[in-house]
Structures are given as structure tokens and as C-alpha cells.
C-alpha positions as a Markdown table, in Angstrom:
| # | Residue | x | y | z |
|---|---|---|---|---|
| 1 | Met | -48.1 | 14.2 | -21.3 |
| 2 | Lys | -48.7 | 14.1 | -25.1 |
| 3 | Asn | -46.4 | 16.9 | -25.2 |
| 4 | Ile | -43.8 | 15.1 | -23.5 |
| 5 | Phe | -43.8 | 12.2 | -25.6 |
| 6 | Asn | -43.2 | 14.6 | -28.8 |
| 7 | Asn | -40.7 | 16.4 | -27.3 |
| 8 | Gln | -37.6 | 16.1 | -29.2 |
| 9 | Thr | -35.0 | 17.9 | -26.7 |
| 10 | Leu | -36.3 | 15.0 | -24.5 |
| 11 | Ala | -35.9 | 11.9 | -26.9 |
| 12 | Lys | -32.5 | 13.7 | -27.7 |
| 13 | Phe | -31.7 | 14.1 | -23.9 |
| 14 | Gly | -33.1 | 10.6 | -23.5 |
| 15 | Phe | -30.9 | 8.9 | -26.1 |
| 16 | Val | -27.7 | 10.3 | -25.0 |
| 17 | Leu | -28.4 | 9.3 | -22.0 |
| 18 | Leu | -28.6 | 5.6 | -23.5 |
| 19 | Leu | -25.5 | 6.6 | -25.4 |
| 20 | Phe | -23.6 | 7.4 | -21.8 |
| 21 | Val | -24.6 | 4.1 | -20.4 |
| 22 | Leu | -22.8 | 2.0 | -23.4 |
| 23 | Leu | -19.8 | 4.0 | -22.6 |
| 24 | Gln | -19.7 | 2.8 | -19.8 |
| 25 | Ile | -18.8 | -0.6 | -21.3 |
| 26 | Pro | -15.3 | 0.6 | -22.4 |
| 27 | Leu | -14.3 | 2.6 | -19.4 |
| 28 | Ser | -15.3 | -1.2 | -17.7 |
| 29 | Met | -13.1 | -2.7 | -19.9 |
| 30 | Val | -10.1 | -0.6 | -19.3 |
| 31 | Ser | -10.7 | -0.7 | -15.5 |
| 32 | Ser | -10.5 | -4.1 | -15.9 |
| 33 | Leu | -7.3 | -3.9 | -17.4 |
| 34 | Ile | -6.0 | -1.8 | -14.5 |
| 35 | Ser | -7.0 | -4.5 | -11.9 |
| 36 | Glu | -5.1 | -7.4 | -13.8 |
| 37 | Arg | -2.3 | -4.9 | -14.1 |
| 38 | Ser | -2.4 | -4.3 | -10.7 |
| 39 | Asn | -2.5 | -8.0 | -9.9 |
| 40 | Arg | 0.3 | -8.9 | -12.0 |
| 41 | Leu | 2.5 | -6.9 | -10.0 |
| 42 | Glu | 1.9 | -7.8 | -7.0 |
| 43 | Glu | 2.0 | -11.8 | -8.6 |
| 44 | Val | 6.2 | -10.3 | -9.7 |
| 45 | Arg | 6.7 | -9.1 | -6.1 |
| 46 | Ser | 5.7 | -12.7 | -4.9 |
| 47 | Glu | 8.1 | -14.3 | -7.9 |
| 48 | Ile | 11.2 | -11.8 | -6.8 |
| 49 | Ala | 10.4 | -12.7 | -3.3 |
| 50 | Arg | 10.6 | -16.3 | -3.8 |
| 51 | Ser | 13.8 | -16.0 | -5.8 |
| 52 | Ser | 15.2 | -13.3 | -3.3 |
| 53 | Thr | 14.1 | -12.4 | 0.1 |
| 54 | Gly | 10.7 | -11.5 | 1.3 |
| 55 | Glu | 9.2 | -9.1 | 4.3 |
| 56 | Gln | 11.6 | -9.3 | 7.6 |
| 57 | Arg | 10.8 | -10.0 | 10.9 |
| 58 | Ile | 13.2 | -10.5 | 13.9 |
| 59 | Ile | 12.3 | -12.1 | 17.2 |
| 60 | Gly | 15.0 | -12.6 | 20.0 |
| 61 | Pro | 17.3 | -12.9 | 21.2 |
| 62 | Phe | 16.4 | -15.5 | 23.7 |
| 63 | Ile | 17.4 | -18.1 | 25.5 |
| 64 | Ala | 16.3 | -21.4 | 25.1 |
| 65 | Val | 16.8 | -23.9 | 28.1 |
| 66 | Asn | 16.8 | -27.5 | 27.7 |
| 67 | Tyr | 16.9 | -29.8 | 31.0 |
| 68 | Thr | 15.4 | -33.2 | 32.2 |
| 69 | Glu | 12.9 | -33.4 | 34.9 |
| 70 | Met | 12.8 | -37.2 | 36.6 |
| 71 | Val | 8.6 | -37.4 | 36.8 |
| 72 | Tyr | 7.0 | -40.3 | 38.6 |
| 73 | Arg | 3.3 | -41.4 | 37.4 |
| 74 | Glu | 1.5 | -44.5 | 38.5 |
| 75 | Gly | 4.1 | -45.7 | 40.4 |
| 76 | Lys | 6.3 | -45.4 | 37.6 |
| 77 | Ser | 9.3 | -43.1 | 36.4 |
| 78 | Phe | 10.6 | -40.9 | 33.3 |
| 79 | Leu | 12.5 | -39.0 | 31.8 |
| 80 | Thr | 11.0 | -35.9 | 30.8 |
| 81 | Glu | 12.3 | -33.2 | 29.1 |
| 82 | Tyr | 11.5 | -29.7 | 29.3 |
| 83 | Arg | 12.5 | -26.3 | 28.1 |
| 84 | Lys | 12.5 | -23.0 | 29.9 |
| 85 | Tyr | 12.5 | -19.4 | 27.8 |
| 86 | Ile | 14.7 | -16.2 | 29.5 |
| 87 | Leu | 14.0 | -13.5 | 27.5 |
| 88 | Pro | 16.6 | -10.4 | 28.2 |
| 89 | Glu | 15.8 | -7.5 | 30.5 |
| 90 | Thr | 16.8 | -4.8 | 28.1 |
| 91 | Phe | 16.9 | -5.2 | 24.0 |
| 92 | Asn | 18.3 | -2.6 | 21.6 |
| 93 | Phe | 17.6 | -3.0 | 17.5 |
| 94 | Ser | 19.3 | -0.3 | 15.3 |
| 95 | Ala | 19.1 | -0.6 | 11.4 |
| 96 | Glu | 20.3 | 1.7 | 8.5 |
| 97 | Leu | 18.2 | 0.8 | 5.9 |
| 98 | Glu | 19.6 | 1.0 | 2.0 |
| 99 | Ser | 17.1 | 0.2 | -0.5 |
| 100 | Phe | 17.1 | -0.9 | -3.9 |
| 101 | Ala | 14.7 | -1.9 | -6.6 |
| 102 | Lys | 14.5 | -4.7 | -8.0 |
| 103 | Tyr | 13.0 | -5.2 | -12.1 |
| 104 | Arg | 11.3 | -7.8 | -13.6 |
| 105 | Gly | 10.4 | -6.4 | -17.3 |
| 106 | Ile | 8.5 | -3.0 | -16.6 |
| 107 | Tyr | 7.5 | -4.2 | -13.2 |
| 108 | Gln | 9.3 | -3.2 | -9.8 |
| 109 | Ala | 10.2 | -4.5 | -6.1 |
| 110 | Arg | 11.3 | -2.3 | -3.4 |
| 111 | Leu | 14.4 | -4.3 | -1.6 |
| 112 | Tyr | 16.4 | -3.2 | 1.6 |
| 113 | Gln | 19.7 | -4.1 | 3.0 |
| 114 | Ala | 19.6 | -3.5 | 6.4 |
| 115 | Glu | 22.6 | -2.8 | 9.2 |
| 116 | Ser | 21.2 | -4.1 | 12.0 |
| 117 | Gln | 22.5 | -4.5 | 15.3 |
| 118 | Leu | 21.3 | -6.3 | 18.3 |
| 119 | Thr | 22.3 | -5.0 | 22.0 |
| 120 | Gly | 21.2 | -5.6 | 25.7 |
| 121 | Ser | 21.3 | -8.1 | 28.6 |
| 122 | Phe | 19.8 | -11.2 | 30.1 |
| 123 | Asp | 19.6 | -11.6 | 33.8 |
| 124 | Leu | 20.5 | -15.5 | 34.3 |
| 125 | Ala | 19.4 | -15.7 | 37.7 |
| 126 | Pro | 16.1 | -17.8 | 36.3 |
| 127 | Leu | 19.1 | -20.3 | 35.5 |
| 128 | Leu | 19.6 | -21.4 | 39.3 |
| 129 | Asn | 15.8 | -22.6 | 39.5 |
| 130 | Ile | 17.2 | -25.3 | 37.8 |
| 131 | Glu | 20.1 | -27.8 | 38.9 |
| 132 | Gln | 22.6 | -27.9 | 36.4 |
| 133 | Gln | 23.4 | -31.6 | 36.2 |
| 134 | Lys | 19.6 | -31.6 | 34.5 |
| 135 | Ile | 20.4 | -28.5 | 32.2 |
| 136 | Asn | 21.3 | -30.4 | 28.9 |
| 137 | Ser | 22.0 | -27.3 | 26.5 |
| 138 | Val | 21.8 | -23.3 | 26.8 |
| 139 | Ser | 21.8 | -21.4 | 23.8 |
| 140 | Met | 20.6 | -18.0 | 22.4 |
| 141 | Val | 18.3 | -17.5 | 19.6 |
| 142 | Val | 17.4 | -15.1 | 16.8 |
| 143 | Gly | 14.7 | -16.0 | 14.4 |
| 144 | Val | 14.0 | -14.2 | 11.6 |
| 145 | Thr | 11.6 | -15.0 | 8.5 |
| 146 | Asp | 13.5 | -15.9 | 5.7 |
| 147 | Ser | 16.9 | -16.9 | 6.5 |
| 148 | Arg | 17.6 | -16.1 | 2.8 |
| 149 | Gly | 18.1 | -12.5 | 3.9 |
| 150 | Leu | 21.2 | -13.3 | 7.0 |
| 151 | Ile | 24.0 | -12.2 | 3.9 |
| 152 | Lys | 26.4 | -11.5 | 6.7 |
| 153 | Leu | 26.7 | -11.9 | 10.2 |
| 154 | Asn | 29.3 | -9.2 | 11.3 |
| 155 | Asn | 31.0 | -9.7 | 15.4 |
| 156 | Met | 29.2 | -11.7 | 17.4 |
| 157 | Thr | 30.1 | -10.5 | 21.2 |
| 158 | Leu | 29.0 | -11.6 | 24.5 |
| 159 | Asn | 29.9 | -9.9 | 27.3 |
| 160 | Gly | 32.4 | -8.8 | 25.2 |
| 161 | Lys | 33.9 | -12.0 | 23.8 |
| 162 | Asn | 33.2 | -13.0 | 20.5 |
| 163 | Val | 31.3 | -16.4 | 19.7 |
| 164 | Glu | 30.5 | -18.7 | 16.7 |
| 165 | Val | 27.4 | -18.6 | 15.5 |
| 166 | Gln | 24.9 | -22.1 | 13.8 |
| 167 | Pro | 22.2 | -22.0 | 11.2 |
| 168 | Gly | 18.9 | -22.8 | 12.5 |
| 169 | Thr | 17.0 | -22.2 | 15.4 |
| 170 | Gly | 16.3 | -25.6 | 16.7 |
| 171 | Leu | 12.7 | -24.4 | 17.3 |
| 172 | Asn | 9.1 | -25.3 | 15.4 |
| 173 | Gln | 7.8 | -22.2 | 16.4 |
| 174 | Phe | 10.5 | -19.6 | 14.1 |
| 175 | Val | 12.5 | -22.5 | 12.1 |
| 176 | Gln | 14.5 | -19.8 | 10.1 |
| 177 | Gly | 17.2 | -17.6 | 12.3 |
| 178 | Phe | 20.8 | -18.7 | 13.9 |
| 179 | His | 21.5 | -19.9 | 17.2 |
| 180 | Thr | 24.3 | -19.6 | 19.7 |
| 181 | Glu | 25.7 | -22.6 | 22.1 |
| 182 | Leu | 26.8 | -21.5 | 25.5 |
| 183 | Asp | 28.9 | -23.1 | 28.5 |
| 184 | Leu | 27.0 | -23.1 | 31.7 |
| 185 | Thr | 30.0 | -23.4 | 33.9 |
| 186 | Glu | 31.3 | -19.8 | 32.1 |
| 187 | Leu | 27.7 | -18.7 | 32.3 |
| 188 | Leu | 27.2 | -19.2 | 36.0 |
| 189 | Gly | 30.3 | -20.4 | 37.1 |
| 190 | Ala | 31.1 | -23.5 | 39.2 |
| 191 | Ser | 28.6 | -22.7 | 41.9 |
| 192 | Asp | 25.3 | -24.0 | 41.6 |
| 193 | Ser | 24.3 | -23.1 | 45.1 |
| 194 | Arg | 21.1 | -20.6 | 45.2 |
| 195 | Ser | 23.3 | -17.6 | 47.6 |
| 196 | Ala | 25.3 | -17.6 | 44.5 |
| 197 | Gln | 22.5 | -15.5 | 42.7 |
| 198 | Gln | 23.6 | -11.6 | 44.0 |
| 199 | Gln | 27.1 | -13.0 | 42.0 |
| 200 | Ile | 26.1 | -14.0 | 39.0 |
| 201 | Gln | 26.6 | -11.0 | 36.4 |
| 202 | Pro | 24.0 | -10.5 | 33.5 |
| 203 | Leu | 24.5 | -11.8 | 30.0 |
| 204 | Lys | 25.6 | -8.3 | 28.0 |
| 205 | Phe | 25.1 | -9.6 | 23.9 |
| 206 | Asp | 25.7 | -7.5 | 20.6 |
| 207 | Tyr | 25.0 | -9.2 | 17.6 |
| 208 | Arg | 25.8 | -7.3 | 14.2 |
| 209 | Phe | 25.0 | -8.5 | 10.7 |
| 210 | Leu | 23.7 | -7.4 | 7.2 |
| 211 | Leu | 19.6 | -8.3 | 7.0 |
| 212 | Gln | 18.2 | -8.4 | 3.2 |
| 213 | Gly | 14.2 | -8.6 | 2.7 |
| 214 | Met | 11.8 | -7.0 | 0.8 |
| 215 | Gly | 9.3 | -4.2 | 1.6 |
| 216 | Ser | 9.1 | -4.6 | 5.1 |
| 217 | Leu | 11.1 | -4.4 | 8.2 |
| 218 | Gln | 9.5 | -6.0 | 11.6 |
| 219 | Val | 10.9 | -6.0 | 15.4 |
| 220 | Ser | 9.5 | -7.7 | 18.1 |
| 221 | Pro | 9.8 | -6.0 | 21.4 |
| 222 | Ile | 11.1 | -9.3 | 22.7 |
| 223 | Gly | 12.5 | -7.6 | 26.1 |
| 224 | Lys | 11.4 | -6.1 | 29.5 |
| 225 | Glu | 12.5 | -2.6 | 28.2 |
| 226 | Ser | 12.8 | -2.3 | 24.4 |
| 227 | Arg | 14.3 | 0.3 | 22.4 |
| 228 | Ile | 13.6 | 0.3 | 18.4 |
| 229 | Glu | 15.9 | 2.6 | 16.0 |
| 230 | Met | 16.0 | 2.6 | 12.1 |
| 231 | Ala | 16.6 | 5.0 | 10.0 |
| 232 | Ser | 17.2 | 5.0 | 6.0 |
| 233 | Ser | 17.2 | 7.4 | 2.9 |
| 234 | Trp | 14.2 | 6.4 | 1.7 |
| 235 | Pro | 11.5 | 9.1 | 2.0 |
| 236 | His | 8.6 | 7.3 | 2.4 |
| 237 | Pro | 8.3 | 5.1 | 4.9 |
| 238 | Ser | 4.9 | 3.6 | 6.5 |
| 239 | Phe | 5.6 | 2.9 | 10.4 |
| 240 | Ser | 3.2 | -0.9 | 11.0 |
| 241 | Gly | 2.8 | -3.0 | 13.9 |
| 242 | Asp | 1.2 | -2.5 | 17.4 |
| 243 | Phe | 2.9 | 0.6 | 18.4 |
| 244 | Leu | 3.8 | 3.3 | 16.6 |
| 245 | Pro | 7.0 | 5.4 | 16.8 |
| 246 | Ile | 7.2 | 8.0 | 19.9 |
| 247 | Ser | 9.2 | 9.9 | 17.7 |
| 248 | Ser | 10.1 | 10.3 | 14.0 |
| 249 | Asp | 11.7 | 12.7 | 11.2 |
| 250 | Ile | 10.7 | 12.3 | 7.6 |
| 251 | Thr | 12.6 | 14.6 | 5.5 |
| 252 | Asp | 13.2 | 14.4 | 1.3 |
| 253 | Lys | 16.2 | 13.4 | 2.4 |
| 254 | Gly | 14.8 | 10.5 | 4.4 |
| 255 | Phe | 13.7 | 9.3 | 7.8 |
| 256 | Asn | 14.6 | 8.0 | 11.0 |
| 257 | Ala | 12.4 | 6.8 | 14.0 |
| 258 | Glu | 12.4 | 5.7 | 17.5 |
| 259 | Trp | 10.1 | 3.1 | 19.6 |
| 260 | Val | 9.9 | 2.0 | 22.6 |
| 261 | Ser | 7.9 | 0.0 | 25.0 |
| 262 | Asn | 8.2 | -2.2 | 28.1 |
| 263 | Asn | 6.5 | -5.5 | 29.3 |
| 264 | Phe | 3.8 | -4.1 | 30.9 |
| 265 | Ser | 2.7 | -2.1 | 27.8 |
| 266 | Ser | 3.3 | -5.1 | 25.2 |
| 267 | Asn | 2.9 | -8.3 | 27.5 |
| 268 | Ile | 5.2 | -9.8 | 25.5 |
| 269 | Ser | 6.6 | -12.6 | 28.2 |
| 270 | Gln | 3.0 | -13.4 | 28.8 |
| 271 | Leu | 2.4 | -14.2 | 24.9 |
| 272 | Phe | 6.0 | -15.4 | 23.9 |
| 273 | Glu | 5.2 | -18.3 | 26.9 |
| 274 | Arg | 2.2 | -19.1 | 25.0 |
| 275 | Cys | 3.3 | -19.0 | 21.7 |
| 276 | Met | 6.1 | -21.0 | 22.3 |
| 277 | Phe | 4.4 | -23.8 | 24.3 |
| 278 | Asn | 1.4 | -23.5 | 22.7 |
| 279 | Ser | 1.7 | -22.6 | 18.5 |
| 280 | Ser | -2.3 | -22.3 | 17.8 |
| 281 | Ala | -1.8 | -19.0 | 20.2 |
| 282 | Cys | 0.8 | -17.6 | 18.4 |
| 283 | Ala | -1.7 | -15.5 | 16.6 |
| 284 | Glu | -1.3 | -12.7 | 19.1 |
| 285 | Phe | 2.1 | -12.7 | 20.2 |
| 286 | Glu | 2.8 | -12.2 | 16.4 |
| 287 | Arg | 0.9 | -8.8 | 16.2 |
| 288 | Arg | 3.3 | -7.8 | 18.8 |
| 289 | Gln | 5.7 | -5.5 | 16.2 |
| 290 | Met | 7.3 | -2.7 | 15.7 |
| 291 | Gly | 8.8 | -1.9 | 12.0 |
| 292 | Val | 8.2 | -0.3 | 8.6 |
| 293 | Asn | 7.3 | -0.5 | 5.2 |
| 294 | Leu | 8.8 | 0.7 | 2.5 |
| 295 | Ile | 6.4 | 2.0 | -0.1 |
| 296 | Glu | 6.0 | 3.3 | -3.1 |
| 297 | Pro | 5.7 | 7.0 | -3.5 |
| 298 | Val | 3.2 | 6.9 | -6.1 |
| 299 | Asp | 0.8 | 4.0 | -7.0 |
| 300 | His | 0.1 | 4.8 | -10.6 |
| 301 | Tyr | -2.4 | 1.8 | -10.5 |
| 302 | Leu | -4.4 | 3.1 | -7.3 |
| 303 | Lys | -4.3 | 7.0 | -8.6 |
| 304 | Ser | -5.7 | 5.4 | -12.2 |
| 305 | His | -8.4 | 3.2 | -11.0 |
| 306 | Arg | -9.4 | 6.8 | -9.5 |
| 307 | Ala | -9.0 | 8.6 | -12.6 |
| 308 | Val | -11.7 | 5.9 | -13.6 |
| 309 | Asn | -14.1 | 6.6 | -10.8 |
| 310 | Tyr | -14.0 | 10.1 | -11.9 |
| 311 | Ser | -15.0 | 9.5 | -16.1 |
| 312 | Leu | -18.6 | 9.7 | -15.2 |
| 313 | Leu | -18.3 | 13.8 | -14.8 |
| 314 | Val | -15.6 | 14.0 | -17.5 |
| 315 | Ile | -18.0 | 12.9 | -19.6 |
| 316 | Thr | -21.6 | 14.0 | -18.3 |
| 317 | Leu | -20.1 | 17.5 | -18.6 |
| 318 | Val | -18.9 | 17.2 | -22.0 |
| 319 | Phe | -22.3 | 16.0 | -22.9 |
| 320 | Ala | -24.0 | 18.6 | -21.2 |
| 321 | Ser | -21.6 | 21.1 | -22.9 |
| 322 | Phe | -22.7 | 20.0 | -26.3 |
| 323 | Phe | -26.7 | 19.4 | -24.8 |
| 324 | Leu | -26.9 | 23.1 | -24.1 |
| 325 | Leu | -24.9 | 24.3 | -27.7 |
| 326 | Glu | -28.0 | 22.5 | -29.0 |
| 327 | Ile | -30.0 | 24.6 | -26.7 |
| 328 | Phe | -28.6 | 28.2 | -26.9 |
| 329 | Gln | -27.4 | 28.2 | -30.5 |
| 330 | Ala | -30.4 | 26.0 | -32.1 |
| 331 | Arg | -27.1 | 23.7 | -33.7 |
| 332 | Leu | -28.3 | 20.2 | -34.2 |
| 333 | Met | -25.9 | 17.6 | -33.6 |
| 334 | His | -26.0 | 13.7 | -34.7 |
| 335 | Pro | -25.5 | 10.8 | -32.1 |
| 336 | Val | -22.9 | 9.6 | -33.9 |
| 337 | Gln | -21.2 | 12.8 | -33.0 |
| 338 | Tyr | -21.5 | 12.2 | -29.7 |
| 339 | Gly | -20.8 | 9.1 | -29.6 |
| 340 | Phe | -17.0 | 9.6 | -31.5 |
| 341 | Val | -16.5 | 12.4 | -28.6 |
| 342 | Gly | -17.4 | 9.8 | -25.6 |
| 343 | Leu | -14.3 | 7.0 | -27.0 |
| 344 | Ala | -12.4 | 9.7 | -27.3 |
| 345 | Leu | -13.1 | 10.4 | -23.8 |
| 346 | Ala | -12.8 | 7.0 | -22.7 |
| 347 | Leu | -9.6 | 6.4 | -24.8 |
| 348 | Phe | -7.9 | 8.9 | -22.6 |
| 349 | Tyr | -7.5 | 6.4 | -19.9 |
| 350 | Leu | -6.4 | 3.6 | -21.5 |
| 351 | Leu | -3.5 | 6.3 | -23.1 |
| 352 | Leu | -3.2 | 7.0 | -19.3 |
| 353 | Ile | -2.2 | 3.3 | -17.9 |
| 354 | Ser | -0.5 | 2.4 | -20.7 |
| 355 | Leu | 1.7 | 4.8 | -20.7 |
| 356 | Ser | 2.3 | 5.6 | -16.5 |
| 357 | Glu | 4.1 | 2.1 | -16.5 |
| 358 | His | 6.6 | 3.7 | -18.8 |
| 359 | Leu | 6.4 | 7.6 | -17.6 |
| 360 | Gly | 5.4 | 7.6 | -14.4 |
| 361 | Phe | 1.7 | 8.9 | -13.5 |
| 362 | Asn | 2.4 | 12.2 | -13.8 |
| 363 | Trp | 3.7 | 12.8 | -17.0 |
| 364 | Ala | 1.2 | 10.0 | -18.3 |
| 365 | Tyr | -1.7 | 12.3 | -17.0 |
| 366 | Ala | -0.2 | 15.2 | -18.9 |
| 367 | Leu | 0.4 | 13.5 | -22.4 |
| 368 | Ser | -3.1 | 11.7 | -22.0 |
| 369 | Ala | -4.7 | 14.6 | -21.4 |
| 370 | Ile | -3.0 | 17.1 | -24.0 |
| 371 | Ala | -3.7 | 14.1 | -26.6 |
| 372 | Ser | -7.2 | 14.3 | -25.6 |
| 373 | Thr | -7.7 | 17.6 | -25.8 |
| 374 | Val | -5.8 | 18.0 | -29.4 |
| 375 | Leu | -8.0 | 15.5 | -30.9 |
| 376 | Leu | -10.7 | 16.8 | -29.4 |
| 377 | Ser | -10.7 | 20.4 | -30.1 |
| 378 | Ile | -10.4 | 19.7 | -33.3 |
| 379 | Tyr | -13.5 | 17.6 | -34.0 |
| 380 | Val | -15.5 | 19.9 | -32.1 |
| 381 | Gly | -14.2 | 22.8 | -34.3 |
| 382 | Gly | -14.7 | 20.7 | -37.6 |
| 383 | Met | -18.4 | 19.8 | -36.0 |
| 384 | Leu | -19.2 | 23.5 | -35.0 |
| 385 | Ala | -17.5 | 24.7 | -37.9 |
| 386 | Ser | -15.8 | 27.5 | -35.8 |
| 387 | Ala | -11.8 | 26.8 | -35.2 |
| 388 | Lys | -12.3 | 29.3 | -32.6 |
| 389 | Gln | -15.3 | 27.2 | -30.5 |
| 390 | Gly | -13.2 | 24.4 | -30.9 |
| 391 | Lys | -10.2 | 26.2 | -29.3 |
| 392 | Leu | -12.3 | 27.1 | -27.3 |
| 393 | Phe | -13.6 | 23.5 | -25.6 |
| 394 | Gly | -9.6 | 22.1 | -25.7 |
| 395 | Val | -8.8 | 24.9 | -22.7 |
| 396 | Cys | -11.8 | 24.6 | -21.0 |
| 397 | Leu | -11.1 | 20.7 | -21.3 |
| 398 | Leu | -7.5 | 21.6 | -20.6 |
| 399 | Val | -8.5 | 23.4 | -17.0 |
| 400 | Leu | -11.3 | 20.2 | -16.6 |
| 401 | Tyr | -8.4 | 17.8 | -16.6 |
| 402 | Ala | -6.4 | 20.6 | -14.4 |
| 403 | Met | -9.0 | 20.3 | -12.1 |
| 404 | Leu | -9.1 | 16.2 | -12.1 |
| 405 | Phe | -5.3 | 16.2 | -11.5 |
| 406 | Gly | -5.6 | 18.1 | -8.9 |
| 407 | Leu | -8.8 | 15.7 | -6.9 |
| 408 | Leu | -6.5 | 13.1 | -8.4 |
| 409 | Gln | -3.2 | 14.3 | -5.7 |
| 410 | Ala | -5.3 | 15.4 | -3.0 |
| 411 | Glu | -6.0 | 12.6 | -1.4 |
| 412 | Ser | -7.2 | 13.7 | 2.2 |
| 413 | Tyr | -9.3 | 16.0 | 0.8 |
| 414 | Ala | -10.2 | 14.6 | -3.0 |
| 415 | Leu | -14.4 | 13.8 | -1.2 |
| 416 | Leu | -15.0 | 17.5 | 0.2 |
| 417 | Met | -13.4 | 18.9 | -4.0 |
| 418 | Gly | -14.7 | 16.6 | -5.8 |
| 419 | Ser | -18.7 | 17.4 | -4.3 |
| 420 | Leu | -17.8 | 20.8 | -4.4 |
| 421 | Leu | -16.9 | 21.0 | -8.3 |
| 422 | Cys | -19.9 | 18.7 | -9.0 |
| 423 | Phe | -21.8 | 21.3 | -6.9 |
| 424 | Ala | -20.8 | 23.8 | -8.2 |
| 425 | Ile | -21.4 | 22.9 | -12.6 |
| 426 | Leu | -24.7 | 21.6 | -11.0 |
| 427 | Ser | -25.2 | 24.8 | -9.6 |
| 428 | Leu | -23.6 | 26.6 | -13.2 |
| 429 | Val | -25.8 | 24.7 | -15.6 |
| 430 | Met | -29.2 | 25.0 | -13.5 |
| 431 | Ile | -28.3 | 29.1 | -13.7 |
| 432 | Leu | -27.4 | 29.0 | -17.2 |
| 433 | Thr | -31.4 | 27.0 | -17.8 |
| 434 | Arg | -33.1 | 28.4 | -15.6 |
| 435 | Asn | -35.1 | 30.3 | -18.5 |
| 436 | Val | -35.1 | 27.6 | -20.9 |
| 437 | Asp | -38.7 | 27.1 | -21.9 |
| 438 | Trp | -38.6 | 23.3 | -23.0 |
| 439 | Tyr | -41.9 | 23.1 | -24.4 |
| 440 | Ala | -41.5 | 26.2 | -26.2 |
| 441 | Asn | -38.0 | 24.7 | -27.5 |
| 442 | Ser | -39.7 | 21.9 | -28.8 |
| 443 | Thr | -42.8 | 23.4 | -30.6 |
| 444 | Gln | -40.0 | 26.0 | -32.3 |
| 445 | Gln | -38.3 | 22.9 | -33.7 |
| 446 | Ser | -41.1 | 21.2 | -35.2 |
| 447 | Val | -42.3 | 24.4 | -36.4 |
| 448 | Ala | -38.6 | 24.4 | -38.2 |
| 449 | Lys | -38.9 | 21.2 | -39.0 |
| 450 | Gln | -42.8 | 21.5 | -41.0 |
| 451 | Val | -41.3 | 24.5 | -42.7 |
| 452 | Ser | -38.9 | 23.1 | -44.1 |
| 453 | Ser | -40.9 | 20.0 | -44.9 |
| 454 | Ala | -43.0 | 22.2 | -46.6 |
| 455 | Glu | -40.5 | 24.2 | -48.8 |
| 456 | Thr | -39.1 | 20.9 | -49.8 |
| 457 | Lys | -42.5 | 19.6 | -51.2 |
| 458 | His | -43.3 | 23.1 | -52.2 |
| 459 | Glu | -39.8 | 23.3 | -54.5 |
| 460 | Met | -41.1 | 19.7 | -55.6 |
| 461 | Asp | -44.0 | 20.6 | -56.8 |
């Protein structure tokens, strides 16, 4: 036990371990800086959305019927207003998204302009269940999340005839959007008998408009039969919502995707009715959507976070290599030298995040790795009094940075590759040191120290 406490190798190991722990302070500061910059990016995107347009969702078209019924209660009669909704039998939505970026300083947000088309048909037979003289108004409504994105309303036709649309929806659940007032006489004709049900023609709609939004475009499959198609030259889509596309094609030149649903799979009519008559029940309806997010291909903040997570491995390997040099070459290194090397390794991550905001992650990683390697190669060459060993250390460090870059790129296999790398390095260190007599090494250092002390004393005498 006494030998353990007097073992200089173990004492050096403990001091290096303490220095390793202290280096987590600057690394945690870098990690906090990355989080701060990432949060700032989200704030900028929110500011751009407030001053431009945010994420968009399209709900409709659907028909809203306002009518009045006489209600008798406690011997008195009251006129009560009711509202009935008719969903389309067929619903088709197609959009061609053209993406572009808006900048604020060094930050950017991804926006799009979507050439949109809504087509389909309504079965107007449910209107015959209401006496025509009781109907106050009939309108076709289309709701959008942010009406500021309605840049241009193109051809709007019903049964092939152009119609005028008006802003707003007149509904509490979906305030923003546009609507079209319908002529009940043209819809049903002069007869209001139930036998006329067979003569009522479907109401076909064709709405075309240019919609601007940021990041995401979602559509509610509001028809009994719904088909949605989206395409864009942006090659990095992320499909979202309750339904994934039944077919999609993603290439470097863009993507196109198609969704299909029906009332049996989406239960959309029941969810829509519950939402319209009880606003607190809209959450489940709002989840019934299909769409796409235009994501950035590289989130340099996320990758910088992951790079910092691997900093423990990098510093451990470098310190372990110096520690082994002391053992095998009997070359003593001062703890201050360990400290300078550790700070240089930590500075790599600060360079990485600062450069990636201007050059992109890949170029920033390459430049930071080269700068860190050159600095440490020169310093280590001076430490070891050998330019050759300094260059060899630089090559090994570059290989290590290259391996870590591969880990950052391989998202699906990052954990597996990292585990195998750690296992391989630990196995190599254990094999190299399997014949080391740690007590003997300490004894040799103690004897050498005593001899050196004796020689010094002799010279003084």
C-alpha cells in the first residue's frame, strides 16, 4: 500500500486526471455558446415569421350553411341560428413549392412560395334536408394558418364559372383564409322538394392561388376521398403529419410526393364536426394532416454539439499518448505542458462553431482541424525535441479528426462506429502496456531521482 502512495506514475496519472476534469470547464462553456447561438437562430426565424409568414396549413374548402329554426321552450318560441357543414366528396390538392432564403445577419430562414390548386366536388344533397326559406347564407370556406401568405388569388371557379372570393372565413375555429358566397337558387334550382335530390348536380370547385410560408406546408385531407401532391426543387424534404406519402421520389434535383386517404382511414368528417361545434375538441382534428418540411441539409449547431460530445475521446487519447511516452521513453513532461495541449484541443471547438456560421460545417471543420494540428505539431515537436515526432503526432491527430468527422456524418451508425473505435483504442493501449511493471517503473524513477540528488550533493561538496 505504501508503494502505491509513493508511486510517482500513479501520482502523475492522478494529476493528469484532475487536469482532464478541469478542461471540462472551457468545453462546457463552448457547449453553452453553441446552445446560445442555436437558440438565437430559432429566435431569428420566429422574428422573420412574425414579419413575413409562418408555417402554413390549408383546411378546406368546405361549405358552411347558416339557417334559422323555430325552437319551442317552456311554451315560448325562439328563433335559433344553426350552422351545418358539408365536406367535399373528392378533394385534390397539388402544389409546386419554390424555396428561397431570407437572411438576418448571419442567420437565415427557409421560405417557399407554393403554386397551389384545390380541386374536387361537393354533393349538395344534404341541403335538401333544410327548407330553403330557413337558409340565411351558404358559403364555401378555405382556411389557412397565416393569410399574409396569400400573395395572389388566381382563377377561382365553381362548375367552370369564375367566382369572387372575400377575405376571412367568418368562423372562430379558422379565422384566417377566404370564402365565397354561394347562390342557393343556382345550387338547388327552383324546386326544393326532396324528389329533386336526384337532379342536383355535384358542385365542382377549382381554386388556384399562390401561397407563401416558412419551412412547413401542411394540408388537412378534408374530403371523403383525398389526394395530395407536392413537388419542389428543394432536395431535402421531411414528410410530417399523421400520414406518410404512398409514393415519393427524392433526388438531388428535388422531390415529389403523393398522399391518399379516405374518410374511413382518417375519420375526418367526425373529427371536423366535433371541432366546429366544440373548439376544445380541435386538437385531434389538427393532428390529421399531411405535408412536408423544407429542412436545411446541415445543421452546423447540431453537428457542433455532437463534435463537443466527442471531445472527451480526443483529449483522452492525446493525454494517454503523452502518458505512454513518459513510460516507454522515460521522458518526463510537465503538467503545464499537458495543460497547454488540452487548451489547444478545446480551442478547436471554439474555432469550429465560429467558422461554421460563415463557411458551413464541413469547411469550418477542415480549417479548424488543420489549425489545431499545425499548432500542436509545432508544440509537441518542441516538447520532445524532435521535429520528426512532432510531425508524426500531427499526422495521427489529423487521422483522429478525420475519423471523428466520419462519425459526425454517419448519423445512423455513429453510436456503433464510436463504440468500435473506443474498444479498438482501449484494446491497443492494454496490449501495449500489458508487460509494463508499474511498480518497477516507479522504483526506477525513484532510484534515478536519488542518484541525481546524490550527484548534485557531491558536486556541491
